[in-house]
N, C-alpha and C positions, 0 to 999 in steps of 0.2 A: 686400221682406220677407224677414226671415232664415229660411232653410229649417230646419225643426225636426229633432230627432233622428228617425231613421228614414228621412230622405230620402236619395235618391241624388243624387250629383253625377256626371254623365256628361260626360267631357272632349269639348269640341267637336272636330271632325275636324282643325282646323288648329293644335291646341295645341302650342306650342313646347317646353314644359318636358318634358324626357325623363322625369322622375320621374312625370308624370301623362298622358303621350300615350296615348290609346287606354284610359284607365282608367275604372273604375266605382268610386266611393268611396261607402261606407255612412257616413253621419253617425251616430256613436254618441251624441254629445253636442254640442249647439249652444246656446251662451249668448252674452250681450252681450260677455263678455270673451274669447271664442274658441271654437273648435270642435275636435273630435277625430273622426277617421274612420279607416277601414280600406279599403284598396284590395282589391276582391274578386276581381279577375281577373288576378292576377300569380303563378301557381304557381311555386314554386322546385323545384329537384331534391332538396332535403333533406327527410327525414322527421322528424317530431317526436320519435320515439323515439331518434333519434341525437343530438338536441340537448340532451336532459335526462337526467341520470343517474338511474337507477332508474325510468324512466318506462315504463308498460305497453308491451309489444311490439305497438303498433298501427302500421299503415303509413300513417297520415295524412300527406299531403303538407303542407308548410308553404308559406304564402303570404307575399308581400312586402306588409306592411301600409301602408308608406310610408317616407319618407326620414328621418323623426324617430326617434331613439334606436333604431337597428336592432339593439341588443343586448337588447331587451325582447320578451316574448312575450305576446300577447293571444289571446283565443279568443272565438268566437261559437258559439252552440249553440242546440239546440231543447228542452232539458230544464231549464227553470227550476224545474219542479216538483220536481226531485231535487237541484238545486244551490243551496244557500243563498248569499245575498248576490249573486244574479245581478241584473242590470239588464234589464228588459224594454224593448227597443228598439221593437218593433211586436209585435202578437200573434203568439205562437209563435216569436219570435226574441229570444235573450238575449245579453248581453255580460257576460263575466267570471263571477265567483263563487268560491266557496271552492275554491282550486286543489288542496289535499290531498284534499278530498272528490271533485273530479273524477278524480284519479288512482285513488281507491278504487273509484269507479263503473265506470271503464273497465276496471280490473284484475279486477273481479269480474263484469263482463258486465251489470251493471245499466243502464248507459249504453253505447250502440254507437258504434263509432268514426265511423260515418257521421252521428252526431248533433252533431258538433263540428268546427269548422275553426280551425286555428291560424295565426297571423300573427306575422311579426317586424317590428318598427318599426311606425309609424302615420303618418298624415297629420294635420298640425295647423295651425290658423290663429289668429293673434292678432286680438284685438278686431274691428276693422272689415275686416280683410283679406278674409274670405270674401265680404263684401258688395261689396268693390271688385272682386274677380274676377268676381262675378256681373254687376255693372254693365259690366265689360268683355267680357261674353258669352263667357267662358272655359269656362263649364259650362252644361249643360242640368240641369234639376232634375226628378227623377222619384221614384216610390215603389218601395220595396223589397218584395220577395216573398220568403219564406223559401225557395221552390224556387230562386231565383237562387243561393243558396248551397249547397243540398243536392241539387239535381237537375239543374241546368244545367251545360253544358260551360263552365268558367270562361274558356277561351280564346276562346269565342264570345260572351261575356256582353255586351260593349259593343253588338254588333249586336242581340242578343236583346232587351236592355232597350229600345233605340231603337224596335224594331219594336213592342213592346208599348205604346209611348207614342202611337201613332196615325199617321195617313197622313203628316203633314208630316215626322215623324221616320223613317219607312220609307225615304224617299228618301235621308236622310243615312246610314242604316244600310247602304245599298248602295254607297256611295262606295268606291273602292279604298282600300287601306291607305295609300298615299301619292298623294293626288290630284294633287299637284304634277308627278308623273311622266306623267300623261296628256296 
């Protein structure tokens, strides 16, 4: 069964693809003709205020959203009530919306910097590709919690999500970073 929007794809521990090894991907859109997601646990050294001219002086770190179109900016947030055209992924978690309004909300303090997370690039799958990867057991499928984005340490997210998925996954979460070296 195709995982719906709001699902997490958690890379299995032996994932070979360096773009996704150790990653946790939020599916923002999942349809028969393809899927769109953002890697949640790859912080970059860059700040969003340094990437966009005339952006409010907020210190939000930018995340690597995936290898597709790395020159694009995407954002997830908690304030769909304030941001028109946002798409609700799951309750309390929104994707996109009116970017000019976002800038105004951040600039005037109506929306706090910790209510939004920015990503460059995205992860994308064509048609049946995501189903093929699931059949190959490249991913575990889990459920997103807004806390994963706005409260958890992103560098520990892979292990955190697996621990929340139950006993079977707790064992996997405790594997060393490179099990082949043991």
